[in-house]
C-alpha positions in Angstrom: 109.6 86.3 126.1 108.3 89.8 125.5 107.6 89.0 121.8 105.8 85.8 122.7 103.5 87.6 125.2 102.8 90.3 122.6 101.9 87.7 120.0 99.4 86.1 122.4 98.0 89.6 123.2 97.5 90.2 119.4 95.7 86.9 119.0 93.4 87.7 121.9 92.7 91.2 120.6 91.9 90.0 117.1 89.7 87.2 118.5 87.9 89.8 120.7 87.2 92.1 117.7 85.7 89.1 115.9 83.7 87.7 118.8 82.3 91.1 120.0 82.1 93.3 116.9 82.2 90.7 114.0 85.3 92.3 112.4 87.6 89.6 111.3 91.3 90.5 111.0 92.5 87.0 112.1 93.8 86.1 108.7 95.4 89.4 107.8 99.1 89.2 107.2 100.6 89.2 110.7 103.6 91.4 110.2 101.3 94.2 108.9 98.8 93.8 111.7 101.6 93.7 114.3 103.1 96.9 113.0 99.7 98.8 112.9 98.7 97.7 116.3 102.1 98.8 117.7 101.6 102.2 116.1 98.0 102.4 117.5 99.1 101.4 121.0 101.8 104.0 121.0 99.7 106.8 119.5 96.7 106.1 121.7 98.8 105.9 124.9 98.3 102.3 126.0 100.9 100.5 128.0 100.1 97.2 126.3 98.0 95.5 123.6 95.9 93.9 126.4 95.1 97.4 127.8 94.0 98.4 124.3 91.8 95.3 124.0 90.1 96.0 127.3 89.4 99.6 126.2 87.9 98.5 122.8 85.7 95.8 124.5 84.3 98.2 127.1 84.0 101.4 125.1 82.4 101.2 121.7 83.7 104.6 120.7 87.1 103.0 120.6 86.2 100.7 117.8 86.2 103.2 114.9 89.5 104.6 116.2 91.1 101.2 116.1 89.5 100.4 112.7 91.2 103.4 111.2 94.6 102.1 112.3 93.8 98.6 111.0 92.2 99.4 107.7 92.6 102.8 106.1 95.2 102.9 103.3 96.1 106.4 102.1 95.6 106.2 98.3 95.5 108.8 95.6 93.5 109.4 92.5 94.8 107.6 89.4 97.5 105.9 91.5 99.9 104.0 89.2 98.6 105.9 86.1 99.8 103.1 83.8 97.2 100.9 85.3 94.4 103.3 84.3 96.0 103.8 80.9 95.8 100.0 80.4 92.1 100.0 81.5 91.4 102.9 79.1 93.3 101.5 76.1 92.9 97.7 76.5 89.9 96.9 78.8 87.4 99.7 77.8 87.1 98.5 74.1 85.8 95.1 75.5 83.5 96.8 78.0 82.0 99.0 75.2 80.4 95.8 73.8 78.0 95.4 76.8 74.6 97.2 77.0 75.2 98.0 80.7 78.1 97.6 83.1 78.8 96.8 86.7 82.1 97.8 88.3 83.1 96.8 91.9 85.8 98.8 93.7 86.6 96.3 96.5 88.3 97.9 99.5 87.5 101.4 98.3 89.0 103.2 101.3 88.2 106.9 101.1 87.1 106.8 97.5 90.1 107.9 95.4 89.9 104.9 93.1 86.1 105.1 92.8 86.3 108.7 91.6 89.2 107.8 89.3 87.2 105.1 87.6 84.0 107.2 87.5 86.0 110.0 85.7 87.7 107.5 83.3 84.4 105.8 82.4 82.8 109.2 81.8 85.6 110.3 79.6 85.3 107.1 77.6 81.5 107.5 77.2 80.6 104.7 79.5 79.4 106.7 82.5 75.7 106.6 81.8 75.5 102.8 81.4 77.7 101.9 84.4 76.7 101.1 88.0 79.6 101.3 90.5 79.7 99.4 93.8 82.2 100.8 96.3 82.8 98.6 99.4 84.9 98.7 102.5 84.7 97.3 106.0 85.5 100.7 107.6 82.4 102.9 108.0 84.4 106.1 108.4 86.2 105.4 105.2 82.9 104.7 103.4 81.5 108.0 104.7 84.6 109.8 103.4 84.2 108.1 100.0 80.6 109.1 99.8 81.5 112.8 100.6 84.2 113.0 98.0 86.1 115.8 99.7 89.9 115.9 99.7 92.5 118.4 100.9 93.5 120.8 98.1 97.2 120.1 98.6 96.6 116.5 97.3 95.0 117.7 94.0 98.3 118.5 92.3 99.4 114.8 92.5 95.9 113.7 91.5 96.0 116.0 88.4 99.5 114.7 87.3 98.3 111.1 87.7 95.2 111.8 85.7 97.1 113.4 82.8 99.6 110.5 82.8 96.7 108.0 82.7 95.6 109.4 79.3 92.9 111.7 80.7 90.9 113.4 78.0 89.6 116.3 80.2 90.9 118.5 83.0 90.5 117.1 86.5 89.4 120.5 87.6 86.2 119.9 85.5 85.1 117.5 88.2 85.6 119.4 91.5 85.0 122.7 93.2 87.7 124.2 95.3 86.8 126.0 98.5 88.3 126.5 102.0 91.4 124.4 101.3 89.3 121.5 100.1 88.3 120.0 96.7 84.7 118.8 96.6 84.1 116.3 93.8 81.0 116.6 91.8 78.0 114.6 93.1 77.2 113.5 89.6 80.3 111.2 89.7 78.6 109.1 92.4 75.0 109.3 91.3 75.2 105.7 90.0 77.3 104.4 92.9 76.2 102.0 95.7 78.3 102.4 98.8 78.2 99.3 101.0 79.8 97.7 104.0 81.4 94.5 102.7 84.1 92.2 104.0 86.2 90.0 101.7 86.8 87.9 104.8 83.3 86.9 105.7 80.8 88.2 103.1 79.4 86.6 99.9 79.9 87.3 96.3 78.7 90.4 94.5 77.1 89.1 91.3 77.5 89.9 87.6 80.4 92.3 87.7 82.2 93.2 84.4 85.2 94.7 86.2 86.5 94.3 89.7 89.3 96.6 90.9 90.8 95.5 94.2 94.3 97.0 94.4 96.7 96.9 97.3 94.3 94.9 99.5 95.4 91.3 99.1 98.9 92.1 100.2 97.5 92.5 103.7 95.9 89.0 103.8 97.5 85.7 104.5 97.5 83.0 101.7 94.2 81.2 102.7 92.4 84.6 102.9 93.8 85.7 99.6 92.5 82.5 98.1 89.1 83.1 99.6 89.0 86.7 98.1 90.1 85.5 94.6 87.4 82.8 94.7 84.9 85.5 95.6 86.0 87.6 92.7 85.7 84.7 90.3 82.1 84.1 91.5 81.3 87.8 91.2 82.5 88.3 87.6 80.6 87.6 84.4 82.4 85.2 82.1 85.3 87.0 80.5 85.0 89.8 83.1 88.2 91.7 84.3 90.0 91.7 87.6 92.6 94.5 88.4 95.1 94.0 91.2 97.8 96.1 92.8 101.3 96.3 91.4 102.7 94.0 94.1 99.9 91.5 93.8 99.6 88.4 91.6 97.3 85.4 91.0 100.3 83.2 90.2 100.3 81.4 93.5 96.5 81.4 94.0 94.6 78.2 94.3 92.1 79.8 91.9 94.7 81.0 89.3 93.4 78.7 86.6 90.0 80.4 86.7 91.7 83.5 85.1 94.2 84.2 82.4 96.7 87.1 82.4 95.3 89.9 80.3 98.0 92.5 81.0 101.0 91.1 82.9 102.6 94.4 83.6 99.5 96.1 85.1 98.2 92.9 86.9 94.9 92.8 85.0 93.3 89.4 84.7 90.4 88.0 82.7 88.0 85.3 83.9 88.0 82.3 81.7 85.0 81.8 79.4 84.2 78.3 80.7 
């Protein structure tokens, strides 16, 4: 009985977030949403999901707090270094053939992946001709991405990942350390557009050569995954590239035949020419 009531409470909360604030989590994978809401309820001191719903509806300052629980994924720079190595060695040679490039980091969270790609493209001599688009639905995460400031104790892992990805420079060339924080150089984001964008409700971003959307689709149910993949297909140039997370695949997507596997191991796909 208790579980059934909680399921109803979750449905009502997600509906309230959509109706009142236009944030749509209704088609996120339910197990993940349930777990995050339970953690939020406990940490924020509410007796029930319903009490949390009442608070978020009547107090707008509660919204960003709840969004943090529902959206922010802790990432790291050059996470899964072999993915970046594959981009560097297999995708970049194709990208070099274009006079200018557009790269979309979808679900950029606090910016770790954006800075990883900006550094990789600079190392490969593509920095000056590339525009990056970094999008997320969480305004606090976007602000953090735009600031490019990370705790210094995370830099060791970032540095190891960068080296394993085939980095041609030292990561320390790109940040200044002060007061326990690493501040990444503003030049890395001078050709970046930061934007609020929802894969659930918003339209395509046009003419991208590479879309990197890693560890996002696993939080969606199947119809929403299909919507996102269709959006990526519409947003890519012909023969453009799509990079997914290590636990993600287009195999069961309704739009799988719009792509071909480019690197099976690293979950990199290429949009078909026709």
